[in-house]
Backbone bond lengths (Angstrom), bond angles and torsions (degrees), N, CA, C in turn:
res aa  C-N    CA-C-N  psi(-1)  N-CA   C-N-CA  omega(-1)  CA-C   N-CA-C  phi
1 M - - - 1.474 - - 1.499 106.38 -
2 N 1.331 111.33 139.28 1.456 118.83 178.45 1.501 110.74 -66.09
3 N 1.321 118.88 144.46 1.434 130.63 168.50 1.634 105.99 63.00
4 A 1.337 115.10 34.42 1.455 117.90 -178.75 1.429 113.84 -61.03
5 D 1.345 117.18 -33.83 1.446 120.45 179.50 1.561 108.44 -64.97
6 L 1.228 117.79 -45.04 1.528 123.97 175.88 1.409 113.08 -52.97
7 R 1.408 115.00 -53.33 1.427 124.88 179.31 1.545 114.45 -55.16
8 A 1.377 104.93 -47.12 1.553 111.00 -178.38 1.468 115.08 -66.14
9 R 1.401 115.25 -36.56 1.473 116.16 176.24 1.516 113.80 -72.43
10 A 1.187 122.48 -29.93 1.430 126.23 173.43 1.510 109.04 -68.56
11 K 1.262 120.23 -36.15 1.522 124.21 -178.45 1.525 107.41 -74.54
12 K 1.388 115.88 -39.72 1.411 118.63 -178.40 1.480 112.92 -68.65
13 K 1.330 116.99 -32.78 1.465 122.86 178.85 1.579 115.64 -89.77
14 S 1.361 112.71 3.60 1.366 121.89 -175.88 1.587 116.49 54.48
15 V 1.303 109.89 41.12 1.493 118.21 173.92 1.485 110.28 -106.00
16 L 1.318 116.32 128.56 1.527 120.48 179.16 1.589 106.91 -81.04
17 L 1.330 111.22 147.14 1.449 115.40 176.82 1.452 118.38 -63.25
18 W 1.246 117.70 -25.24 1.493 119.29 169.83 1.437 115.27 -65.67
19 Q 1.324 117.24 -31.38 1.404 125.16 172.74 1.551 112.65 -63.91
20 V 1.293 115.88 -42.34 1.391 123.50 176.31 1.553 110.82 -61.05
21 A 1.336 115.08 -49.09 1.478 121.41 178.86 1.449 109.14 -56.09
22 E 1.367 116.14 -45.16 1.499 117.64 -175.63 1.480 111.83 -63.96
23 R 1.272 112.47 -37.42 1.544 117.62 178.33 1.584 112.91 -69.42
24 L 1.287 114.12 -24.28 1.495 119.64 177.41 1.507 110.38 -90.87
25 N 1.325 115.96 -2.10 1.501 122.99 -179.30 1.514 112.89 59.56
26 I 1.344 111.46 44.40 1.445 118.17 171.38 1.598 105.31 -132.67
27 S 1.409 109.94 163.85 1.464 110.59 -178.26 1.551 111.08 -79.02
28 D 1.292 116.16 153.95 1.488 117.96 179.51 1.493 112.31 -61.84
29 T 1.329 120.07 -27.46 1.454 120.17 174.62 1.499 111.54 -67.09
30 Q 1.359 117.01 -44.92 1.409 121.04 179.57 1.551 111.04 -62.46
31 F 1.385 114.35 -41.84 1.498 115.64 177.07 1.541 114.14 -63.47
32 S 1.332 115.49 -40.68 1.407 117.67 177.65 1.526 114.43 -64.49
33 K 1.326 119.58 -33.43 1.404 123.33 170.29 1.470 114.12 -69.80
34 M 1.200 121.33 -37.00 1.421 126.64 176.05 1.561 111.32 -62.10
35 L 1.355 117.33 -34.17 1.401 123.98 -178.03 1.534 111.79 -77.26
36 R 1.277 118.14 -8.90 1.481 121.24 179.38 1.523 111.87 -68.09
37 H 1.344 115.01 -22.42 1.515 122.21 179.82 1.520 106.37 -125.12
38 E 1.342 120.28 149.65 1.334 124.84 -178.57 1.543 108.73 -58.75
39 L 1.371 114.92 128.48 1.483 115.14 -177.91 1.518 107.41 -83.09
40 P 1.429 108.88 153.25 1.429 117.70 177.35 1.670 108.72 -62.29
41 K 1.314 115.68 159.67 1.423 115.29 -171.83 1.484 114.73 -64.12
42 E 1.370 116.60 -29.22 1.508 120.03 -178.26 1.555 106.14 -70.38
43 K 1.354 116.24 -47.43 1.465 117.88 -179.72 1.508 115.85 -64.08
44 K 1.419 114.58 -36.16 1.462 117.55 173.29 1.485 112.05 -63.04
45 K 1.359 116.83 -44.74 1.391 120.81 177.08 1.476 116.32 -56.40
46 E 1.336 117.16 -36.83 1.493 122.73 179.52 1.645 105.97 -68.59
47 A 1.359 116.27 -44.00 1.345 121.59 179.00 1.552 116.51 -61.40
48 L 1.315 112.97 -43.84 1.464 118.17 175.36 1.516 112.22 -66.63
49 E 1.343 117.06 -38.98 1.502 119.05 171.64 1.513 112.75 -58.23
50 A 1.260 116.70 -41.38 1.559 121.79 -178.91 1.451 104.03 -67.96
51 I 1.284 124.23 -43.34 1.495 122.91 179.17 1.568 110.45 -58.72
52 E 1.301 117.49 -44.02 1.473 120.65 -178.79 1.600 111.34 -63.78
53 A 1.340 111.41 -40.52 1.393 118.82 -175.42 1.568 110.45 -66.66
54 I 1.398 112.21 -43.66 1.442 112.32 179.99 1.500 114.31 -69.41
55 A 1.331 115.70 -32.48 1.456 121.92 179.72 1.588 104.80 -67.61
56 A 1.268 119.83 -42.98 1.467 120.44 179.73 1.584 113.61 -58.80
57 E 1.345 108.95 -43.73 1.511 116.14 178.56 1.444 111.24 -62.12
58 K 1.449 118.51 -39.99 1.406 117.45 177.49 1.507 111.19 -67.03
59 N 1.297 123.40 -40.29 1.419 125.48 176.35 1.446 111.80 -61.34
60 A 1.309 116.88 -40.73 1.565 117.32 179.41 1.432 111.70 -64.67
61 A 1.389 119.59 -35.16 1.434 122.74 -179.85 1.527 116.49 -66.57
62 L 1.336 113.82 -19.33 1.505 117.49 -175.79 1.479 110.87 -81.37
């Protein structure tokens, strides 16, 4: 599966992919289509940073 590491990180951190898309200011549909093919390193880095930020916000709210 393409972008398996990104999907696994989101799942581990309990972050939904639509939340990542929202953080990146793109639609969830567009993000899902982007994930069909391996992302370039820069885009993957942005998505991973978004996952970490969302997870940190969730933990801070607890």
